N, C-alpha and C positions, 0 to 999 in steps of 0.2 A: 504494499498500500504506500502510495507517495504522499506527501504533505499535502498536495492539494487535495487530495480524497481523505484525509485522516478527519478522524472526530476531534482532534485537538488542533486542528486549524483555526478555529475562531480565538481559541485560547492563546495560541501563539501569535497571533495578528494583534491582539489586543496586549501583547507584551511590551515593555518599557521602548525597545527599538522603534515601534510601530507608533504607540500614543505619541511619542517626542518627535515624529517626524524627520529623524534622520535623513539625510548624512549630517552630522556633525562637522563643523568648521574647526579647523586649527586655528586657535587662538593666541598661542604663543605664551600662555601662562601655565596651566597645568600640562604636561608634557605626556603625550600619547606615545604608546609602545606597539609595537609589531611583535605578536608571539606566534610561535610554533610548535605544536604539540604532535609528537608521533607515536604510533603503536609501537609495541617493543619488539616487533618483527619485521619492520619496515624496512629496515636495511641490514644485510646479512652480516653477523659479526666477523666474519673474515675479512669482507669487503671494507668494513670500517677500520677494521685492525690494520689492514694496508695502508690506508689513506693517513690514517695515524703514524705511521712510519714514515710516511714520504713528506709529511708537513709538520712544521713546528707549530701547533696551534696555540702553545703554551706563550710562547714569547714574539710570533708573528701575527700582527692584524690581518696583513695580506692572506696569510695561509689561513687562517679563521675564516675569512671571507670564501676562499677558494673551497673550503671543507663543507660549509653552508650551503654552498651553490652545488657541489658534486651531490650532498645529501638531498636538496629539492629535486634534482633533476631524477635521482633516484625513487623519490617517493612518487613522482606522478607517473612512474610505471607501474603503479599499484600492487609492488612486491609485497610478499607475506600473505597472512589470514585476510587483510583488509576487511576486518569485521564491520566498519562502517558503510559498506557496500550494502549491507542488510538495512532496508529502510527504518526498521523500527529502532536501531541502534543508532541510526545517523540523526532520526527525530529526537531520539531522547536526548543526545549529546549537544543539539541545537537546542532544546528545550532549556538543558540546564544551564549552557551559556547566556542565554536569554534572562534566565531567572537572576543572574546575578546581576545583569545590568538594572543601574540604580541602587544596588545596594553595596556592590564592593567597587565598581567601576562603571563608567559610561562606554559603551559599546557602538563602535563607529562601523566597523566592516568585518564580514566572515565568511567564511567556506568552509563547510564540513566535507573532507575528501574521504575517499575508502581506507586510507591508512595515515590519516593526518589531517590536523585543521589549523587553520591560519586564523587568524582576527587581530584587530587593531583596536586598541582599547586605552582609556586613561584611568588609572586608578585614582580611588579616593584619597584625600590627606589622610596620614595615619595609617593607612593600609598597604602592606608589603605584598610584592609580586609572588614572592615565595608562597606565603600564607594562601594568597589566592589560588594559586596552581595546586597546591597542595588539596585544599578543600574540594576545588572542582574535580581534579583527577582520582581523589578519593570516592567521590560521590558517585562519578560517571563510571568507574571500574565496577564499582559494587552492582550498579544498575546493569551494564552491560554484561557483566558474566551472568546474573541474574537471566536475563533475555536468552542467552546465548547456551545456557545451562552448564557453563563452564568455571573452573577455577582457575587461579593463577594470576600472572601480570598481565596487564592490560595495555598501559601506555607506559612508554621509555621513561625512565626515571628523568633524564634531562629534558630541555627546552631550551629552545631559541628566543632571544628577546633583542630587539632593538628599538632604540629611540628614535623618535621622529624629530627630524633637523628643524624642519619650516614646514610652510604652507604647502610648497612645490613637492616636497618629500611625503606629505601627508596623501594628497591627490594620488600621487604615483603609486603607493603602497596600495591605497584602497583600489587602484586598478589592477594591481599585480595580484591581490587575494580574489577579487571578483573574477577575475579572468583564468583563475588557476584551473577550474573545470574545463574551460576551453581548451586549456593548453594540453591537458591531460587527455584530450578528445573525448570528455563525457557528455559534452552536449555541443550547441552550436555556438550559443549565445549565452554570456553571464546569466542573463534574467531567467533562462532556462532552467538552471539548478535550483531545486527547491531547498536545498540546504545552504543559502546563502543570503547576504543581504542584499544582492542584486535582485534575487527572486522576490524577497519581502517589499524593496521599493517599487519595483514593476507593480506588484500587487496594490500597492497604496497609491500608486499613481492610478491604475484603472478605476479604483473605486468610485461611485458616482457622488457628485456633491451632495452635501446634507440640505 
């Protein structure tokens, strides 16, 4: 079942993202961050270990960027079990991402992919990114394993995060996130992917005026 057909569609469309009428604009005060979470088996250990031997990710910023880009290219191949290709799991992950919107952070853009998620958010003052990630990963891991009738690790322990430098970087990051399903050949247009902010924004734009 897709989100479009889901009994939770109304609930999700009335979530904080929808009611506040995003897309949020970069204002230069609170600093948005681009986050990537990936499933535990999304990159083979042997491949990752080889990259780590080839690159100096401890001391070299350039090598850190190279590693991130290599991983992102691998992610788009859909490697691993890719549990979020199952609609119930993708819907649950998106729902929980939206649940924390307005509570721990302001959510600007996201895409739930088969084996990873990208999202752009601005954390609230006094709330640490590590705490947000721990709470989100713990809850979604438990719920996903229940849906899948499995036990064990769901998410990779670590995650990528990058600060947004300015309005141009903000807009570029939104485009990158929302175009990810297209780049991975999962759909033709960003708005076609139901587990994304592009889909939500398109649904809002198509609503009749009150």
